N, C-alpha and C positions, 0 to 999 in steps of 0.2 A: 505492499501498498506504498503512495507515498500525494504527494501532492504539491504544486508550485505553479506560485505567485508573479503571473509575465506582468511586461509591460503594457502598461494600456489597459488595465484592471480587466486583465484572462487571466482564465485561472486553468489549469490542468492539473492531468493524473493520472493513476493509474489504480482502478480498486479491489485489483486478486485476480480477473478475469476483464474483465474492460474500459478501455481508456475514454477517460471524460475530460467532461471542456463546459469551459465556458466563463462569465465576468464575478468580479468581486469590485465591491467599495469599497470604500476607507478610510476611517478618518483616526481623529486622536485616539479614540480610544472604543470608537466605534465598527464593525467591520461586519458586510454584509456577503454572499457567496449567494451567488445562485442567482439567474435559474440556472441546474447542469443537465448537458445531456452527456448520452457515451454509447462505446457503443454499444451492439446486441448483439454477444458469445452466448454461448451455454455452459456453464460450468457447472460440477456438483453444489449438489442443494446449497452445503455449512458454507462453501465459499461465495456465492453468490449472496446466502441469506447474508456476508459482513459484508461485505462491500455496498449494499442497498443500505447497512445499515453508516458505514463510513459514510455514504451521499449522503446520507438523512443528516447524519449529525453536518456537516457543511453545512447544510441549504438553513440550519433554523443559529445558526454562530451571526451574535448578534453584539460580541462585545473582544475583546484577544486583551492579553495581559505578554508582552515579550522579555522571558527575563533569559538575556546572551546567545541561546543557538535554539534554546525551549520557545514553544510558545502556547500560552491555553489560548482556543473557543471558546465561549460561555453564551447561555441561551438570554433572550429577555432578559428574563428572571436573574440573569448573572451563575445558575448552574454550566458547571464546562460540563462540555459534552466531546470534548476531542482533547488530548497532550499529543503536541505532533514537536517534532527537534529537528532542527537543522543538521544536514548534515554534506554539504555542500560548499563549508567553509570554507577557505586558504588558509 
């Protein structure tokens, strides 16, 4: 699983089976992701379920907290939906 925040408010990644893509909007502490779209490969049910949960969590994101290479994504109520770690730093 990975997500890449690209230039021009584009987001892309891989959910374990399919590639996904969409847009994001970021502010000082707020972040909105989506809508997301993906390729339509079929994989094992467990992988598909994990992928669906991952993409749904991304789309629920409304707030973020960055601490070095760690990124915590939260929903509108401030509940953590994902914790990510940057892996492409120099």
